[in-house]
N, C-alpha and C positions, 0 to 999 in steps of 0.2 A: 252445537259445537262450542267448546270452551276456548276463550281467548284470554291470555294473561292480562292482569290489571295493568293500566298505564305505568304505574310506579315500578312494577316488575320489569316491564319492557325497557324503561329508562335505566334501571339498575343493570339489566343484562347488556344493554348497549354500552353503558359506561365501562363495564368490565371488559367487554370485547375491545373497545377503543383503547383502554388502558393496556391490555395485553398486546395489541397491535403496536402501540407506541413503544412499549418496552422492547419488542422484537426489532422495531426500526432503530432504536437506540443501540441495541446490541450489534446489529448489522453495520451501523455507522462506525462504531468503535472498531469492529473487525476490519472494515474498509480503510479506516485511518491507519491502523497498524500495518496492513498490507501495503498501503501507499508509502509509509515510512520505510518499510523493508525494500520496496522497489527503488526508492530514492537513494537509499544506502548502497544498493547493488549497482545503480548507475554511477554513483560517485567512485566506487571501487573499480568499476570497469574503465572509467575515464582515467583514473590514476594509473592503472595498469597499462593502458594505451600510451600514455605520456611516458611512462618508464620504459616501455619497449622502444619507443621512438628515440629516446635519449640513448639507450644501449646501442641501437643501430648506428646512431651518429658517432658515438664514441668508438665503436668497432671500425667504422669507416675511416675515421681520423687515424686510428692506430694502424690500419692497413696502409694508408697514405704515408705515414711516418716510416713505416717499415720499408716501403719502396725506396725512400730517399737514402 
């Protein structure tokens, strides 16, 4: 049975580890981008919630003024 020379095994392992590291780096970049998108969506959602609350308060005050 033939087994690769130790230097070939080391070379193959280094190439596998390098590829795995590159894949992990790419996934990390993608996750960071998705996290930034999620944070932006959360900010927009909060802003819309605050705007809706302010509109309701203004409408309520307008109704109260109209009653007077």
